[in-house]
C-alpha positions in Angstrom: -46.0 -29.0 -1.0 -43.3 -28.0 1.4 -44.7 -26.2 4.4 -42.5 -23.4 5.7 -43.1 -21.6 9.0 -42.1 -18.0 9.7 -39.3 -19.2 12.0 -38.0 -21.5 9.2 -38.1 -18.6 6.7 -36.2 -16.3 9.1 -33.6 -18.9 9.8 -33.1 -19.5 6.1 -32.9 -15.8 5.3 -30.4 -15.1 8.1 -28.3 -18.0 6.9 -28.1 -17.1 3.2 -27.5 -13.4 4.0 -24.5 -14.4 6.1 -26.0 -13.0 9.3 -26.0 -16.4 11.1 -22.3 -16.6 10.7 -19.8 -14.1 9.4 -17.9 -14.5 6.2 -14.0 -14.5 6.4 -12.3 -11.1 6.6 -12.3 -9.2 3.3 -15.3 -11.0 1.8 -17.0 -7.8 1.0 -18.1 -8.7 -2.5 -19.7 -11.9 -1.4 -21.5 -10.0 1.4 -23.1 -7.6 -1.1 -24.5 -10.5 -3.3 -28.1 -9.1 -3.0 -27.0 -5.4 -2.7 -26.7 -3.4 0.6 -28.9 -0.4 0.9 -27.0 2.8 1.8 -29.7 5.3 2.4 -28.9 6.2 6.0 -25.3 7.3 6.7 -22.9 4.3 6.8 -25.8 1.7 6.6 -24.0 -0.4 3.9 -20.8 -0.3 5.9 -22.6 -1.5 9.0 -24.4 -4.1 6.8 -20.9 -5.4 5.8 -19.8 -5.3 9.5 -22.8 -7.6 10.4 -21.7 -10.1 7.6 -17.9 -10.0 7.4 -15.3 -10.7 10.2 -12.9 -7.9 11.0 -14.7 -5.4 8.8 -12.6 -2.3 8.0 -13.8 1.4 7.9 -12.9 1.5 4.3 -14.9 -1.7 3.4 -17.6 0.2 1.4 -14.8 1.6 -0.8 -13.4 -1.8 -1.7 -12.5 -2.0 -5.4 -14.9 -4.9 -6.0 -17.8 -2.8 -4.9 -19.7 0.1 -6.6 -22.6 2.4 -5.7 -25.6 3.4 -7.8 -29.3 4.1 -7.4 -30.7 0.6 -7.5 -33.3 -0.7 -6.8 -36.3 1.5 -5.9 -34.2 4.7 -6.5 -32.3 4.1 -3.3 -28.4 4.2 -3.1 -27.0 0.7 -2.9 -23.6 -0.8 -2.6 -23.2 -3.6 -5.1 -20.7 -6.0 -6.5 -18.9 -4.1 -9.3 -18.9 -7.2 -11.6 -22.7 -7.5 -11.2 -23.4 -3.8 -11.9 -25.5 -4.8 -15.0 -27.7 -7.2 -13.0 -28.8 -4.4 -10.6 -29.2 -1.8 -13.3 -30.1 -3.2 -16.7 -32.0 -6.0 -14.9 -34.6 -3.3 -13.9 -35.2 -2.0 -17.5 -38.8 -2.1 -18.5 -39.8 -4.5 -21.2 -42.2 -2.0 -22.7 -40.2 -0.6 -25.6 -41.7 2.9 -25.3 -41.0 3.2 -21.6 -37.5 1.8 -22.2 -36.7 4.2 -25.0 -37.9 7.2 -22.9 -35.5 6.1 -20.2 -32.6 5.7 -22.7 -33.4 9.2 -24.1 -33.2 10.7 -20.7 -30.0 8.9 -20.0 -28.5 10.3 -23.2 -29.4 13.8 -22.1 -27.9 13.2 -18.7 -24.6 12.0 -20.3 -24.5 15.2 -22.3 -24.9 17.2 -19.1 -22.2 15.3 -17.3 -19.7 15.8 -20.3 -17.6 12.9 -18.9 -17.2 14.7 -15.5 -18.6 13.8 -12.1 -21.3 16.2 -10.9 -23.3 16.6 -7.7 -26.3 14.3 -8.1 -28.9 16.7 -6.8 -28.1 19.0 -9.7 -29.1 16.3 -12.2 -32.8 16.1 -13.0 -34.4 12.6 -12.6 -30.9 11.2 -12.0 -32.2 8.2 -10.0 -34.4 6.8 -12.7 -31.8 6.8 -15.4 -29.4 4.6 -13.4 -31.5 1.7 -14.6 -29.7 2.0 -18.0 -26.5 1.0 -16.4 -24.7 4.1 -17.6 -24.3 5.9 -14.2 -22.5 5.3 -11.0 -22.7 7.4 -7.8 -20.6 8.0 -4.8 -22.4 8.7 -1.5 -20.0 9.8 1.3 -22.7 10.7 3.9 -22.1 14.4 3.3 -22.3 14.6 -0.5 -23.3 12.5 -3.5 -21.9 12.6 -7.0 -22.9 11.0 -10.2 -20.8 10.2 -13.3 -21.1 8.2 -16.5 -20.3 4.5 -16.4 -19.6 2.2 -19.3 -22.8 0.4 -20.3 -22.6 -3.2 -19.0 -22.4 -5.9 -21.7 -24.8 -8.3 -20.1 -27.8 -9.3 -22.0 -30.9 -7.5 -20.8 -33.1 -10.6 -20.3 -30.2 -12.5 -18.6 -29.8 -9.5 -16.2 -33.6 -9.6 -15.4 -33.5 -13.3 -14.6 -30.3 -13.0 -12.4 -31.8 -10.1 -10.5 -34.9 -12.2 -9.8 -32.7 -15.2 -8.7 -30.9 -13.1 -6.2 -34.1 -11.8 -4.7 -35.6 -15.2 -4.4 -32.4 -16.6 -2.9 -32.0 -13.8 -0.4 -35.6 -13.2 0.6 -37.5 -16.5 -0.1 -40.1 -17.6 0.4 -41.3 -14.7 -1.7 -44.0 -13.6 -4.3 -44.1 -11.8 -7.6 -45.5 -8.7 -5.8 -42.7 -8.7 -3.2 -40.1 -8.9 -6.0 -41.8 -6.1 -8.0 -41.6 -3.8 -5.0 -38.0 -4.8 -4.1 -36.7 -4.5 -7.7 -38.7 -1.4 -8.5 -40.3 -3.0 -11.6 -43.8 -3.2 -12.8 -46.0 -6.1 -11.6 -46.4 -7.1 -15.3 -42.6 -7.3 -15.7 -42.3 -9.2 -12.5 -44.8 -11.7 -13.7 -43.0 -12.2 -17.0 -39.6 -12.7 -15.2 -41.1 -15.3 -12.8 -42.7 -17.1 -15.7 -39.3 -17.2 -17.5 -37.6 -18.5 -14.3 -40.4 -21.1 -13.6 -38.2 -24.1 -14.2 -35.9 -23.0 -11.3 -38.6 -22.2 -8.8 -40.5 -24.3 -6.3 -43.9 -23.4 -4.7 -44.2 -23.7 -0.9 -46.9 -23.2 1.7 -45.6 -20.3 3.7 -47.9 -19.8 6.8 -50.9 -20.7 4.6 -49.9 -18.6 1.7 -48.4 -19.8 -1.6 -44.9 -18.5 -2.1 -41.8 -19.3 -4.1 -38.2 -20.4 -3.4 -35.4 -21.5 -5.7 -35.6 -25.3 -6.1 -31.9 -25.4 -5.4 -32.5 -23.8 -1.9 -34.9 -26.5 -0.7 -32.4 -28.3 1.4 -31.2 -25.1 3.0 -34.8 -24.0 3.7 -35.4 -27.3 5.4 -32.2 -27.5 7.5 -31.2 -23.8 8.4 -30.6 -23.6 12.1 -31.5 -20.7 14.4 -28.9 -18.0 14.6 -26.9 -17.9 17.8 -25.4 -14.7 19.1 -25.9 -11.0 18.6 -26.1 -8.7 15.6 -26.9 -5.0 15.3 -29.0 -4.9 12.1 -29.6 -1.7 10.2 -33.2 -0.9 9.4 -33.1 -2.2 5.8 -31.9 -5.6 7.0 -35.1 -6.0 9.1 -36.9 -6.9 5.9 -35.6 -10.4 6.5 -38.2 -10.6 9.3 -41.0 -9.5 7.0 -42.1 -6.0 6.2 -45.4 -6.4 4.4 -48.8 -6.1 6.1 -48.8 -9.8 6.9 -45.3 -9.6 8.4 -44.0 -12.3 6.1 -42.5 -10.8 3.0 -40.3 -7.9 2.1 -42.3 -4.7 1.5 -42.4 -0.9 1.7 -42.1 1.0 4.9 -40.2 0.2 8.1 -42.4 -2.3 10.1 -41.8 -1.9 13.8 -40.6 -5.3 15.1 -40.4 -3.9 18.6 -42.3 -1.1 20.3 -38.9 0.3 21.3 -38.3 1.4 17.8 -38.4 5.2 17.3 -36.9 7.8 15.0 -33.6 7.7 16.8 -33.7 3.8 17.3 -34.9 2.5 13.9 -32.5 -0.4 13.8 -32.9 -3.9 15.3 -31.0 -5.6 18.0 -31.0 -9.3 17.1 -30.4 -11.9 19.8 -30.3 -15.6 18.9 -32.2 -14.9 15.7 -35.0 -12.8 17.1 -35.5 -9.1 17.4 -34.8 -8.3 21.1 -34.7 -4.5 21.0 -33.7 -1.5 18.9 -30.7 0.7 18.5 -29.6 4.0 17.0 -26.3 5.8 16.3 -25.1 9.4 16.3 -21.4 9.5 15.1 -19.6 7.1 17.4 -22.3 6.9 20.1 -24.5 3.8 19.9 -27.7 3.7 22.0 -29.2 0.3 22.5 -32.6 -0.4 24.0 -33.4 -4.1 25.0 -36.9 -5.4 25.2 -36.2 -7.3 28.4 -33.5 -8.1 30.9 -30.3 -9.2 29.3 -28.0 -11.9 30.7 -24.4 -10.8 31.3 -23.0 -12.8 28.4 -25.4 -11.3 26.0 -24.7 -7.8 27.4 -21.1 -8.3 26.8 -21.8 -9.5 23.2 -23.9 -6.5 22.5 -21.1 -4.2 23.7 -18.5 -6.1 21.5 -20.8 -5.7 18.5 -21.3 -2.0 19.0 -17.7 -1.1 19.9 -16.4 -3.1 16.9 -18.4 -1.0 14.5 -15.9 0.4 11.9 -17.1 4.0 11.9 -14.4 6.1 10.1 -12.7 8.5 12.4 -14.8 7.6 15.5 -14.1 5.7 18.7 -17.4 3.9 19.3 -19.0 3.9 22.7 -22.3 2.2 23.7 -25.1 2.7 26.2 -27.6 -0.1 26.9 -31.0 0.4 28.4 -32.9 -2.5 29.9 -36.4 -2.5 31.5 
């Protein structure tokens, strides 16, 4: 059995999430392969900035991207062509539960009457997005919901592809981690993993059995430590492990540095490790480093911050060192 250390897992996850090296300019759809959470203002845009060279302020509005509540009832920016994977892929297998969801979706469509409406005025609007019939637009100041054509993808195919993306992006992983990440029941997660068994490989991850895609074994073995600086939004810190063991994705915002607080919930990544925290208010970025920072790294942090594509803002940065 392949033994995977936490350092190897982090190197692998940073590599496959395009955080070790940026994608070419304009590669926004590829950067959103596993979805980018957009709960905090501009988080998905800053997630694109961390993954794509020369990211533009309008990147989140790229015609190849779409927003909806998915997964876990959070706003996500997703590849538009994969809309069905991230919506229908979360539908429950239980026919009674699924029918109840479809009935509520039909009621919501009747309320919308083919017109966008403010999402807060729609009861239970987040849950019905799993039917693939609704898209949203979150602009940081308002959120609207409207009816979307139901994707034509087969439901079981969507479930399997959603699981593949999770395992590829967050492996080594477990059924429980996938169930939380996708917002599905543990029973459905088990059935999906069973159906995908021929594509999976069991590894020893810090003494725990976990799973990766068999096709990712070479990358898991050979992924190199990231070099340079990235300012990661809080949701991207899941790559470093958010569960109680600090190994897998999970609920909550695990503090990877004691410097994290309500204004600095995000992570300063230096050479593949969390070396501090940061926060932003409009165009002002405040960074707190865990230790003294060399001049070259200080300059790289400033470049990262000041290149943030915040619409209508000139970004400035302050850096605090102990």
